[in-house]
N, C-alpha and C positions, 0 to 999 in steps of 0.2 A: 440608784445613783451609781455611776461607774467609778471605780477606784483604781488609780494608777499604782501598780505594784512592780517590784523589780522582777526581772527574769529569774527563772529557776536557778538557785545559787550555783549549782554545779556547772552551769553554762558560763557564768561570769568568773568562776574560779578556774584556775589552771592546774588543779591538783593532779589531773591525769597526765600532765606533761612532766618530762624528766627535769631534774634540777639543772642540767646543762642547757636545755632549751629555755628554761625560765631565766637563767643567767644571761643568755644571749639576748633575749627580749628586753630584759631590764637594762642591759648596756645600750641597746638601741634607744630605749626610752631616755636614758640619762644623756646620751649624746644629743638627742632631739631637744631636750630642755636646754642644754648648753647652746645649741644652735639658735634657739629662740631668744635667749638673752643677748647673744651677739647681734642678731638681726634687729632686735628692739633698740639697741644702742648704736646702730650703724650710722645714724645721722649725726652723731657726736664726733667731731674731729679730735685728733690727739693733741695734747699739750706738747709743744716742742721744746726740748732742752738743747741748748747749743753752746758750744765753747769754740773760740777761735784764737789762734796765736799767730801773730805776724811780726816780721822783722824787716826793717828797711834802712837804707843809708842815704836818704835824701839830703842834699846839701852837705854830704860828707859826715853827717852825724848818724850814728847807729841808734835806731829807735826800736823798741819792742812794744807791742800792743796786745793786751789780752782782753777778750770780751766774753762775758758770761751772760746768757739771756734765757728767759722763759717767755715763750710767745704762744699765742693762740689766734686762729682765724676760724671763728665758729658761726655758721649760719644760724640765725635766730628766727628768721621768717623766710619761707619758701613758697608762698602762695598756697598753703595747705599741704604741701608735700611732706613736711615734718609730721604733722598731725596724722596724715594717712599712712605714713611709714610705720608709726607706732601701732595704729589699728591693724595694719597688714601683718605686723610681727605677732600680734596677739592671736589673730585668726589662724595664721600659718602654724603657730605652735599647736593649737587645738587640732588642726587638720593632720599634722604629722603624728600626733598622738593617736588620732583615729586610725591612721594607717598601720601603726604598730599594734593597736588593739585588733585590727582586722587580721594581721599576721598571726596573732595569738589565737584568734577565733578559728582561723583556717587550720592551724595545727591541732586545735582541740577537735574540730570536726573530723580531720583526718584520723586522729586517734580513735574517736568513737565509731567512725566508719569501719575501721579495722575490727572493732569489737562486734559491731552488727554483722559484718561479713563472716567473722569467725563463728559466731553463734548460729548463723544460718547454715554454714558448712557443717557444723556439728550435727545439726538436725537433719541435713541431707545425708550425712553419714548414717544416722539412725535409720533413715528410709532405705538406704542401700542395704543395710544389714537385714532389714525385714524382707526386702526383695530377694536377697540372696537366700534367705531361709525358704521363701516360696519357690525360688528357682531350683533349689536342692530337692524339694518335694516333687517338683515337676519332673526333674531328671529321674528320680526314684520311680515315679509312676510310669514314665516312658520306658524305663529299663525293664520294669516288671511286665509291661504290655508287650515289649519286644521279645522278652524271654518266653512269654506265654503264647507267642505267635499271633497276638491281636494288634500289634503295633508294627511300625516299620523303622528302619535304621535312620532314615533322614529326619524323622521327628525327634528321635533320641539325640541325633547329632546337633540339631538346631537348639535343643534344650541345653545341651552341654556348652555350646558356643555362647548362648545367652548367659549362662551361669559364669563362664570365664570372663565375659565382657563386664558383668557386674562386679566381679572381683577386681578387675583392672581399674574400673571406675573408683572403687573403694581405695585403691592405692593412690590414685590421682588426688582424691580428696584428702588423704593423709598428708600428701606432699603439699597441697594448697594450704592446709591448716598450719603446717610447719612454716611455710612462706609468710603467711599473715602474722604469725606469732613473732617471727624475726623482724618483719617490717615494723610491727607495733613497738618492738623493743628499741628501735632507733629514735623514737620520740617520747617514750614513756618508760618509767621504771617500775610500773605496776605489773602484776600478774594478770594477763589478759583473761584468764579463767575466772578471776575474782572481781572484775569490774562490773558494777551494778549499773544497768541501763535505766534511764528515766522513763516515766509514764507521761507522755505528751498528748495534748489534745489539740484539735484543729483550731487555729485562730482565724479571725476575720481578716479579709483583704486589707481594709483600711488600717487595722492594727499592725499588719505586716509592713505596710508602707510608712505609716507615721512614726514607727519606732525602729526603722531599719538603719543600721549604722552606715551602710554604703550610701544611702540617700542623704543622710545627715552630713557625711563627708563631702558629697557632691555639692550640697548647699553651701558648705564652708568654702569650697573651692570657688564658687561663684563670688563670694565676698572677697576672697583673695584677689581674683581678677579685677573686681570693681576697685579695690584700693590701689592696685598696681596702675590701673588706668588713671585714677585721680592723682597718684604720685607722679606719673609721667607728665601729666598736664601741668602740675605745679612746678616740676623741674624746668619746664620751658618758659616759665614766667619770672616775675621779679623775685630776686633773692636779696635779703638784707643780712649782712654778716657783722659780727662784733670782732674787731681786731684789737689786740693789745699785747704789750710785752713789758717785762721788767728786765732792766739791763744793769750790768756792773762792768765798767770799763776801766782798765788800768793802763796808763801811758807812762813810759819810762825811757829816758836817755841820760847821757852824762851831764846834761845841763839842768834838767828838771824831771820831776816825777809827779804824776797827777792821778787821782782816782775819781771816777764819776759814777753816780747812781742816778738813773733816770728811768722814766716809763713813757710808753706811748699808748694811747687808747683812742679808738674811733670807730666809726661805722662806715660800711661800704655797701653800695647798692649795685647789683649786677642784673642785667637783662640780656640773656643769651639770644643771639639771632642766628639760628641754624636753618640751613636749607632743608634739613631732614626732620625738623621739629614736628611739623604737621603729620608727617608719615609715621613717626614714632608714636604719637598720640593715637592716630587712627588704628595702628596695629594692636595696641593694648585695648582699645575699645572693641575691636573685632574679637579678641580673645575673651573679653567679658561677655559679649553677646553670644558667643559660642557656648560659654559656660552656662548661660541661662537655658539654651536649647538642650544641653547635656542633662540638665535636671529632668526635663520632660522625657528625654530619651531613657534615663535611668528609671523613671516611674513606669514607663511602658515595659521596660525589661523586667522589672520586679513584678508587675501585674502578670506578665507572661510566665515567669517562674512560679508564681502562686497558682495560676490556672493549670499549669502542667502538673504541679504537685497535687492539686485537687483532682485532676483526671486520673492520676496514678492511684490515688487513695480510693477513688470510686471504683476503679477497675479491680483493685486488690480486694475490696469489700465484696464485690460481686463474685469473685472467685471463692472467697470464704463461704458465701451462701451456697455456691454449687457444691463445695465439699461437705457442707452441713446436710444438704439434701442427700448426698451419697451416704452419709453416716446413718441416716434413718433407714436407707435401703439395706445397708450392711447389718444393722440391728435386726431387721426382719429376717434376713438370710441366716444370720447366726441362730436366731430362735428356731427357724425351720430346720436347720442342720442339726441342732440339739435333739429335736424330735426325731429326725431321720436316723441319728446315731442310736437312739433308744430302740427304733424299729429295725435296726440292722441294715439300713439302706445307705449309710454314710459312715465315714471313719473320722477318727480324731485329727487325721491329717487334713481332711476337708475343713474342719473347724479351725485348725491352726492357720490355714491359708486365708480364710475369711477374717480371722482376728488380726493377722498381719496386715491385710489390705485395709482394714478399718484403722489400725494404728498409723498406717502411712497417711491416710487422709487427716487424721488428728494432728500428725506432725506437720503436714502441709499447711494446716490452719495456723499453727504456731509460726511457721516460716513467713506466711503472708502478714501476720500481725507484726512481726519484727520488721518486715519491709515497709509497712505503714509507718511504724515509729521512726525508721531511718529516713523516710520521706519527710515526716514532720520535723525531724532534726535539721534537715537541709533548709528549713524555713527559720527555725528557732535560733540557730547559731548566729544569725546576723542581727538579732534584735538587741536593742539597748534595754527596753522594757516592754511590757505589753499590758493591755487593758483587760481586766477580768471583772465579771459581775460579782 
């Protein structure tokens, strides 16, 4: 039986992000929640507090009138528009929170991509160091051959050029490492050298789709468009409103003074007749129908992302197998070279070149495995949860 479990904790936690980034995201979330409350209450009209003071001299008598009132004009029925406005607000809140979560996930992915790239570059640096060692041996051999009259200057020159090129590449890698480290520091307070990478496994395509936060958000957007359509339809139909007021009136002149307290309460029915009513309803319906299509489009996009990742992983694994085949060849060559050294037909430099070449293949395997993990990460970071046996 399959069991639903939460995604690897480090993916859901934002511990890799700096406090500054987390504060920014938390403020975005807080604002979104406030917006949601405002939207949910948007159908409620304000209570109006009013005060008026008037003075007149009708018939030559100066009179002052003061009026204090509390009034409300509140729709209580809008042919479903009120109900769907509340539903709309609830889904919009969840959708906006999903968007903030996606922002956080994208930052987490960006941070981990820096770590993957940094570790790959460090391994490539190790390869360059090994290749430089071999290039130095090659220059030494070419130099000895040239001095002994069995080599030519062009071969020595080419070997020196190759060595210099490798040294320049090493400087480029050192610069790139510095760049990545600085870029990483803009979104994380951690030491990039100390970040531990996860061990991820390939998930199934249906698990990738069913638990994808982007697809879930797109489905929420469809509901938002549906409720907007129903709200617009309700707004063009009958509205019943409750009207009421509490009043305190003070009337005063030199002949008399009077105070009145009274209230008014009633219902009103409104049926708007607008030439654009049908067009407004049809526009929101079109938006809704488009949102349904966008769900299928998102599914197609996610399937494509998954298949591309699958192809990348397959290619990387094939390359690993090629390097593993090379390793068995190097092992045989190293054994043969050891025998040749004993027989005086080879030198320790020959053995060092082979060992360095073997190490290069071993490091390349490590690089390819890191690239596989980075590809898997590009799938995992969008997941809410996944299904595991």
